[in-house]
N, C-alpha and C positions, 0 to 999 in steps of 0.2 A: 823371651817368648818362643814357643815351639810351633812348628808348622805341621800341617797335615802331610801324609805321604804324597810324593810327587805324582802328578798326572803325566801322561805320556805326550800330551799336546802342548807345545810351547805357546805362551800367551802373546800372540802377535798384536792383540788390541792394546795391551799394556805397553808393549815395545813401541808401537806407533805413537802413543800419547807421550811417552817419555821423550821420544825424538822431537815431537811437536813442541813440548814444553821446554826443551833444551836442558833437561836434567841429566846429571850424571847419576849413576846408581847410588853413590855415596850421598849426593845432594838430595835425592828423593828420600832416602832413609832418614837423613837428618831432619828434613821437613816433617816427615811423619812423626818422628820422636817429639819435635817441638810442638806440633799440634796436639799430640797426646798429653803433653804437659798442660796445655790450655784447658784440657778436659779432665785434669786430675789423674792422668794415667802415667805410669812409669814404664816407658817402652825402651827397648835396647836394640833397635834394628841397626844394620850396617849394610855396606854394599853387597856383602854376601847374601843377606836376606833378600835384597832386590833381585839378585841373580837367580835365586831359587824361585821367586815369583815368576820371573820371565820364563823359566823352564817349565812352569805349569803348576807349581805348588800353590796351595791356597792358604793365605794367612788366617789366623784364627780370630774369633771374637769380633771386637769392634774395628779391627784394623782395616778391613776392606772399605768401610765407610770413611775412615780417616784418610786413606789414600785417595779416595774419590774427592774428598773435600780439599786436599792439597792441590789436585789438578783443577778443581772448580775455581779456586782462588787464582791459580796461575793463568789459566786460559780464559777466564771471564765468562764461562758458560757452565750451567749446571750439569754435572756428570754424576752418574750413579755407579755403584760397584759393578753392576752388570756391564756398563759401558766400558769398563776396564778389563772385562773378562774374568772378574772375580765373583765369588759366591756372595750373594746378598745376605745380610744379617739384620737383626733387629737391634741396632747398637744401643747400649745403655747410655752412651754419651749424647745421643741425638737430642735435639731440642735447643741447642745454642745457635742453630742456623737462622738467619733472617731471610725468610723465603722471598723468592723473586716475584711471586704472583700470589693473589688470593687463593687460587686453587692449591698451590703448593703449600701455602700456610695452613689450609685445612688439613692436608695430608699429614703435615708434621705434627700439628697440635693434636689431631685425633689419634695419631700413633702414640703420642705421649700419654693421653688419657687412657688408652687401652692398656699400655704398659703399666701404668700406675694401678689400675684395678687388679692386675694379675701378678705384679712383681714388686709389691710394696717394700719388702725388706731389702731387696737388691737395689732399688732406686734410692732408698734413704742413705745408702752408703756412698753415693756419688759426692765427690768433693766440690765445694765452691771454688771457682777459679776466677780471680780478678781479671786475668787476660781475656776471659770470655765475655767481658762487658764492652770491650772496645768496638768490635765490628758491629754488633746490633745497634748500639747507640749512634754510631757514625752513620750507618745505613738509614736509620730512622731520620736523622737530622738532614741528610743531603738527598735522600731518596725522593723520586718523583711520586706524586699521588697516583694511586691506582685509577685508571681511566674507567674501568667497568667491573662491577662485582655481580651484576644480575646473572641469574641462571635460569635458562629455560623459558624466559618471557618473550623473546623475539621469535617470530615465525610460528607461534602457536595461535591458531585461530580461536575465535570466541567459543565455538562449539567444543573444541578440545579442552579449553580452560574450564568450561562449565562441567564437562565430564570429569575432569580432574578434581574439581571441587566437590562434585556429588559423591565420589567414592573416597571415603576417608579410610586410611590404612588402620588396621587393627594392631595395637601395640601388644606385644607378647611379653609378659614379665621375664626378666633376664634369667631367673632360675629355671624357667620352664622351656627355655630355648634349647634347641638341639645344637649339634656342632655347627660352628660358624664357617660359612664358605669363604675360601680365600679369594682375594682380589688380585687381578693380574698386576705384576710388578711388586708384590709384597711377599715377604717370606714368612714362613712359620704359621700360615693361616691366620695371621694377626689382623683380622678385620671384623667389623660388625655387620650383621645383616642390615640391609638398607631398607628404607621406606621409599621406594622409587616413586618419583612424581609428587612427593609431599609438597603441598603449596603452603608456604609460610605466610601467616597473616599477622596483622597488628596485634591481635589477641595473643598469638604465640609469644610475641616479643614482650608484651605486657606481663605475661606469665613468667618469662625469664627474669624480668626486672624484680618481680615479687619474690621469686625464689632466691635471687641474690640478696635481697634485703633480709630474708629469713636467715640464710646462712651467715650473713654479716652480723646479725644480732646474736646468734649463737656463739660466734667467734669472740665478739666483744665480752660476752658475759661468762663463757665457760672455757675459752681457749680453743686454739686451732685443732686440737686432737679430738674434740667432741664429735664433730660431724664431717670431718674432712673426707673420709672415704665415701660417705653418702653424696657429697658434692661432686666428687670425681665420677662416681657412677652416673650421676645425673648428666654430667657433661658428655659422657660416652653414649648413654642410651637415649638422651633427649636432644641435646644440643647438636651433636654430630649429624643425625639425620636431617635436622633443619638446615644446617650449613650445606648439606649435599642435596637439598630439595630444590624447589622452584620458587623464585622470588624476583620482584622488580628491583630496579636500581635503588629506589628510596627505601624499600623494605629491607633490601640486602645490606645497605649501610647501617641501618638500625640493628639488624641481626648481628652483624659483625661487632657492633658496639656492645651489645648485650653479651655476646660470647667473650669479648675482651674483658669485660667486667668480671664475669664468672671465672675466667681463667686466671686473672690477676688474684682473685680471692682464693683460688685453689693454691696459687703460689704463696700467698700470704699465710694460709693455714699450714702449708708445708714448712715455711720459714719458722712459724711459731712452735712447731714440734721438733725443730732442729734439723730438718732434712734440707740443708742449705743448697746443695747442688741441684736437687730436684726443684726447689723453689726458684732458683736462678733460671732454670729452663722454662718454668711456667711464666715467669716475668718476661723473658725474651719473646715468647710466643704471644703473650698478651699485648706486648708492644707492637708486634706485627699485625695482629687482628685490629688494633686501634688504628693503624695506618690504613687498613682496608676499609674501616668505618669512615675514614676521612676526618677523624677527631683528633686534632693536634693537642688540644687541651688534655684529653684523657691519656694520650701517649706521654705527655709530660708528667702526668700523675704516676704512670707506671714507672717512669725513670726515677721519680722521687721515691717510690717504693723500693726500687733497686738500690738507691742511695742509702735508704734507711737500713737495709740489710748490710750494706758495706760498712756503715757506721757500727752496727752491732758486732760485726766480725773484726773491727779494728782497722779497716782499710779506709782511712780518712781521705787520702788523696783521691782515690777512685770515687768516694762519696761526693766530694766537692765537684769533680769533673762531671759526674752524672747530673747533679743539680744544675750546673751551669749549662749543660746541653739541654736540659729540660727548659730552662729559662729562655735560651736562644730559640729553641724549636717552637715554644708556645707563643712567642712574640709578646707585644705590649698591649694587645687588645683583649686579653683575658680578664675576667672579673678581678676586682681587688683582692677578694678572698683567695683566689688561686695564686695571685702574685705573692701574697703573704706566705702561703704554703711553700712555694718554690724557694723563697729567700730563707725560710726557716730550715729547710732541708740543707741548704748550703751552710748555714750557721752550725748545724750539728756536725758536719764534716770537719769544719775548721776547729770546732771544740775538741774533737778527738785528737786532732793534730797539735793541740795546745796553742793554736794561733789566736791570741786574745783579740788583737785589733780586727782581724778579718771576721772572726765570729761575732764580735760586738757590732760591727758594721752591718753584717747580714741580718742580725736580730733587729737592728734599728730599722732597716728597710722593710722587714716583715711587719714590724709594729706600725710603721707609717702607712703601709698598704692596707692593713686591717682597719686602721682608723678611718680610712676613706670609704670603706664599705658602708652601704646604707641598707636598711631593712627591706626596701623594695627591690634591691638589686637581684638580677637573675643569676643564681649560683648553681653550677652543675651539682647533681645529686651526690656525686662522689666527693665533693669538696665541702659539703655542709657541716661536716664534723669539725672543720677548722674554725674555731671560734676563740673567744678570749681564754677559755679554759685550756684549749690546746696550745695556744701561743704561750701562756704562762708555763705550761709543761715543757715546751721547747726551751724557754729561758732557763728553767730549773735544771734541765739536763746539761745545757751548755755551761752554765756557771759551775755546776758540780765538776764537769770534766776539766774546767779551767781552774779548779780548786778555789773558786770564789764562793765560799760556803755560805756566807751570810745572805748574799743575793740569791743563791740557789734555794735556801730555806724559805725566803720570802715568796719567791715565785711558785715553789712547790706547794706551799700552804694555800696560796691563792687558787692554784689549779684545783686542788682538792675541794675547796669551798665551792667552786663554780661547776665542777664536772658532775654530770648526771650519774646515778647509780648504775645505769645500764652499761656503762663503760668500765666494768669491774676490773679488767686486766690493766687498762690504762691507769686507773686509780691505784692499783697495786704498784705499778712501776713508779708512779709519782711518790707513793709513800716510801718506797725504798730510796728514792732520790732525797727525800726529806730526811730519812734516817741517816743517810750518808753525810748529808750536810750538817745535821746535829752532831754527828760524831766528829766531823772536821772542826766544829766549833768547841769541842771539848765537853759537850753535853751527853755524856756516855749513857746515863740512865734513860733519858728520853729517847735516845737513839735506839736502845735495846727494846724499849716498849714498842716503838714504831716498827722495828724490824720483825719482832715477834708477830705483830698484827699482819704484816705482809706475808710471813711464812705460813700463817694460818690460812690466808687466802690462796696462796700458791698450792697448798696441799689439796685444795678443793677444785683445782683447775687442771685441765689437760693442756699444759703449756710448758714447753721446755724453756722458753724465754723467762717465764715467771720464776721457775726454779733457779735459773741462772742469775737473775737479778738478786735473789735471796743469797745465793752462793757468793756473789760479788760483795755483798754487804758483809757476809761472814768473813771473807778474806780481809776486809778492812778492819774487822774486829780483832784479828789475830794479835796485834801488838798489845791488846788489853785483855788477853785470854784469862789472866788470873784475877781480874777485877770481879767483884761480887755481881754487878749487873750483867756481865757477860756470862758468868756461870748460870745465873738465873735464866738468861735468854736460851742457853743451850739446853737447860732442863725442859723449858717449855717446848722447844722445837723437838727434842727427843720424844716427848709425850705425844706429839702429833704423829710421828712415825709409828 
């Protein structure tokens, strides 16, 4: 890494904090490099680099934010790059922090939304880092609930409230807006124009819920790439002004819950297009918003989502750990459907690791939990997808990963029979699992027919995961590449292209 030309003023702020933290120059450099690895960065700093910083040189890019995070962890208080006498930046890595307060959570996640609307290509290159899962999941599990999230409700008399309600801000389309004013403490003018005093109502929150359902349906049917950027723009231009508006404690909790749901969905669609580092950051921030909402159940669901991404990327151990943290944090009072979902997530992690007994045991717990669910039970909206079809899908995936192909085929067929047509991508995944199971059973011709059907569906979706499922099946076909059914399969797929 190269540094900017030296400034003439020594950095006494950095020197004082190094002394307070008890770091040597080499020790600080080593910690910055290690933190960089957590965020997918290959840094090569040493004690000479730190000496240059102390003399007044400014490190480039994301490094000031990384240095600040090293001191934050060491000293137990939040420090910014400015606190260290370093230039602030808009770090690409930012988003893995688990904020200390709801206000800080809003700052971090809104910065992520704005960055995503303007630097899509750059953000999609960020690497997924398993080490970045540890701190957020731990902080969620052991962190204290936020005592207060309300904004602007106390000390405002009735007349002022009435005036605030009477004057509704006019929303200006984003493309018609002029240059955005910078907010103090932020660099690069990276801020949105505010709607000062906007009072959030239950109608606003109901609208957020409806929008989430719309985007969720689009994702299920057409893939995450279909409307992801529209969702991110909605978060920036509609949700952020609400989070920075005025709301009571009850309304605020519901607002944070709705924001968490939309943010998790933005992460999910990012995951589906293969932007795994970006998705990881969205999931971490959704987890923090869920804590501000006071919704442990939804926080557990976010951890399950993170676990599923870890499974997809082959990090089975991390997937199991995330699922177990979710189970511990949610407790035993969650609905039976949620319990089933949590156990199924753990089973998938064990399946990737090839742990037959542990995976089978978790699947059995999931099955027993779902059997105890009753039609009249109150199930959170985000868990209603987990039904017999989804459980059969989980069984199919696990048995395929464990090379138990007959059981995998039986469960995959059952899932396809039960699953609604609206879940097109899930049906595609299940069809590939069935094709792989048929291949494992030696039924080559039927496997190729199923695989070709899946390839046809994948070609009609904006989903990197769908394409990767098909590619995985094709890798399994390679030992049979000279067989007639495989040649026929390849001809059909070539015609699609």
